[in-house]
C-alpha positions in Angstrom: 138.7 93.1 103.5 139.1 89.6 104.9 142.0 89.1 107.3 144.3 86.3 108.7 145.3 86.5 112.3 149.0 86.0 112.9 150.4 84.7 116.1 154.1 84.9 116.9 156.0 83.2 119.7 159.7 83.1 120.3 161.1 80.1 122.0 164.7 79.0 122.2 165.6 82.0 120.0 163.5 80.5 117.2 160.6 82.3 115.5 157.5 80.2 115.3 154.5 81.3 113.3 151.0 80.1 113.9 148.2 81.0 111.4 144.5 81.1 112.3 142.4 81.7 109.2 139.4 83.9 110.1 138.2 84.1 106.5 139.9 84.1 103.1 141.0 87.2 101.3 138.2 88.9 99.4 137.5 92.1 97.6 134.3 94.0 98.1 133.2 97.0 96.1 130.2 99.3 96.4 129.7 100.6 92.9 128.0 103.8 94.0 128.8 104.4 97.7 127.4 107.9 97.5 123.8 107.3 96.6 120.8 109.6 96.6 117.4 108.9 98.3 115.2 107.1 95.8 118.0 105.2 94.1 119.8 101.9 94.8 123.3 100.8 95.3 125.2 97.7 94.2 127.7 95.6 96.2 130.0 93.3 94.3 132.2 90.7 96.1 134.9 88.3 94.9 134.1 85.7 97.6 131.0 83.8 98.7 129.1 86.7 100.4 125.7 85.6 101.7 123.9 88.6 103.1 124.2 92.3 103.5 122.6 93.9 106.6 121.6 97.6 106.3 118.6 99.8 107.1 117.6 97.1 109.7 117.0 94.6 106.8 118.7 91.6 105.3 119.6 91.5 101.6 120.7 88.4 99.8 123.8 88.0 97.6 123.4 86.2 94.3 126.0 84.9 91.7 126.9 87.6 89.2 126.2 87.0 85.5 129.0 88.3 83.3 131.5 89.9 85.7 134.7 88.0 85.7 136.4 89.4 88.8 133.4 89.6 91.1 131.4 86.5 91.8 128.5 87.7 93.9 126.2 90.8 94.1 123.6 92.4 96.3 121.3 95.1 95.0 119.9 97.4 97.8 117.2 100.0 97.3 117.2 103.3 99.2 113.8 104.8 100.1 112.8 108.2 98.7 112.2 109.1 102.4 115.5 107.8 103.8 117.3 110.4 105.8 120.7 111.5 104.6 123.8 110.2 106.5 126.4 107.5 106.7 125.0 104.0 107.2 126.9 100.9 108.2 126.6 97.8 105.9 127.5 94.4 107.5 128.4 91.6 105.0 128.0 88.0 106.2 130.1 85.2 104.8 129.9 81.5 105.8 132.2 82.0 108.8 132.8 85.7 109.2 131.4 89.3 109.0 132.8 92.4 107.4 131.8 96.1 107.7 131.6 98.8 105.2 129.6 102.0 104.7 127.4 103.8 102.3 126.6 107.5 102.2 123.0 108.6 101.6 122.8 112.0 100.0 119.6 114.1 99.8 118.8 115.0 96.2 117.1 118.3 95.5 114.2 117.0 93.4 112.2 119.6 91.5 108.5 120.5 91.8 106.0 120.0 89.0 102.7 121.8 88.8 100.0 119.9 86.9 96.3 120.3 86.2 94.1 117.3 86.0 90.4 116.5 86.4 89.2 117.4 89.9 88.0 113.9 90.6 91.6 112.6 90.0 92.8 114.8 92.9 90.0 114.2 95.3 88.2 111.0 94.1 84.5 110.5 94.7 83.8 108.6 97.9 82.1 105.8 96.0 85.5 105.0 94.3 87.6 105.0 97.5 87.0 101.2 98.0 88.3 100.5 94.5 91.3 102.7 95.0 92.2 101.1 98.3 91.8 97.6 96.8 94.1 98.5 93.9 96.7 99.9 96.2 96.6 96.8 98.4 96.9 94.5 95.4 99.9 96.4 94.1 101.7 96.5 97.4 101.3 92.7 97.7 102.9 92.3 94.3 105.8 94.6 95.0 106.6 93.0 98.4 106.6 89.5 96.9 110.2 88.4 96.7 111.3 85.5 94.4 114.8 84.0 94.4 114.3 83.0 90.7 115.8 85.2 88.0 113.8 85.5 84.8 116.1 87.9 82.8 118.9 86.7 80.5 119.9 90.0 78.8 121.0 93.5 79.5 118.2 95.8 80.5 117.0 98.7 78.3 114.4 101.4 78.4 110.9 100.6 77.2 110.8 103.5 74.7 113.3 105.6 72.8 111.8 109.1 73.1 112.2 112.3 75.1 111.8 112.1 78.8 109.3 114.8 79.8 109.3 114.3 83.6 112.1 112.9 85.7 111.9 110.5 88.7 111.4 112.1 92.1 109.9 115.4 91.2 107.3 116.6 93.7 103.8 116.5 92.0 101.5 119.3 92.7 98.1 118.6 91.3 95.7 121.5 90.9 97.7 123.4 93.6 97.8 120.5 96.0 101.0 118.6 96.8 100.0 114.9 96.4 103.1 112.8 95.9 106.5 112.5 94.3 106.9 111.3 90.8 107.4 107.6 91.2 108.9 107.0 87.7 109.9 108.7 84.5 107.6 109.9 81.8 108.3 109.4 78.1 106.8 111.4 75.3 104.6 109.0 73.4 101.6 109.8 71.2 98.6 107.5 71.7 99.3 104.1 70.0 103.0 104.0 70.4 104.3 100.5 71.0 105.7 99.9 74.5 108.3 97.2 75.0 109.3 95.0 77.9 112.7 96.1 79.3 113.8 92.4 79.8 112.4 88.9 80.2 109.9 88.3 83.0 106.4 87.3 84.0 103.3 89.5 83.8 101.9 89.8 87.3 99.3 92.5 86.7 97.5 93.6 83.5 94.4 95.7 84.1 92.8 99.1 84.3 93.4 101.1 87.5 91.9 104.4 88.7 95.1 106.5 88.9 97.5 104.5 86.7 95.0 103.7 84.0 95.7 100.6 81.8 98.7 99.1 83.5 101.2 96.2 83.0 103.5 95.1 85.7 106.3 92.6 85.0 108.3 90.5 87.6 111.9 90.0 86.5 112.6 87.9 89.6 114.8 88.7 92.7 112.4 91.4 93.8 112.7 93.5 90.6 109.5 94.8 89.0 108.9 97.1 86.0 105.6 99.0 85.5 104.1 100.5 82.4 101.1 102.9 83.0 98.4 104.9 81.1 98.3 102.5 78.2 95.5 102.8 75.6 95.7 99.1 74.9 97.1 96.0 76.8 98.4 93.2 74.7 99.3 90.7 77.5 97.6 88.9 80.3 98.5 88.0 83.9 100.8 85.0 84.0 102.2 85.6 80.5 105.9 85.0 80.1 107.4 87.9 78.1 110.7 88.3 76.4 112.8 91.4 76.2 111.5 93.8 73.6 108.0 92.1 73.4 105.2 94.6 72.8 103.2 94.9 76.1 100.7 97.4 74.8 100.2 100.8 73.3 100.7 104.2 75.0 97.7 106.4 75.8 96.2 108.7 78.4 94.2 106.6 80.7 94.1 107.3 84.4 95.4 110.5 86.1 97.2 112.2 83.2 97.5 115.6 81.5 98.0 114.0 78.0 99.3 110.9 76.3 102.6 109.5 77.5 104.2 106.4 79.1 104.8 106.5 82.8 107.6 103.9 83.6 108.3 102.8 87.2 110.6 100.2 88.8 110.6 98.6 92.2 113.3 96.6 94.1 112.4 94.6 97.1 109.3 96.6 97.8 110.9 100.0 97.3 110.4 102.4 94.3 113.8 103.4 92.8 114.9 105.6 89.9 114.6 103.4 86.8 117.6 104.9 85.0 119.9 104.2 88.0 118.5 100.7 88.5 119.0 99.7 84.8 122.6 101.1 84.9 123.4 99.0 88.0 121.7 95.8 86.8 123.8 96.0 83.6 127.0 95.9 85.7 126.4 92.5 87.2 
């Protein structure tokens, strides 16, 4: 909360008041102050907040879209590997600072045991160069931050079907623990139309070793949505897409056990639970 310092002095039996404004009154709300690893939290502010400092990093505030009370927001991702605990958040205004806190709670993600082709667990050496190149390309994309906002609507899921695997589950392929599930899987027979969750720009559209036929969309302000294992890609890199536009058809390319859509979201270079992210984005 913003404060006003009040100085009192008594002289000749008269009370004199002197006000020194430190910063104007403002209301700050963290929508989800108790947040799990692998999720994100949203800060809303009624005044002109500029930056939030947390996790040794600076996050920018932007004007809200539809919220009448709050004028600015900051969306902050929490790494899947972030240790649980109470973390201080420092909010910077033009002429002042304010402190608040967020509580990171460890979520007990499940384990999933999957069987895939042997070469998808331990790829042939001749393919390692390709895999490293694809990983480097993807990381460069996800760590590219643009102030521009491309979306103009509420976010929605890319498919209306049963979720067969939740975000964050430990993935054990052929008996070997390899990773955590970086998104959510939707049941989708081969050829199911996959839709863009909001407006954006296609920044990747190609076949990759693990993800198969992939489309990645930048929605601006560090937010990316990813659609993997497609049987067909309908868009090209640089293509401007609208919410609901058909990006391609579901399939079983890449490291899969069967046809489905793997859907992943990133915020400011960090993978976050898509369902949590969409819920937060629709509150600004």
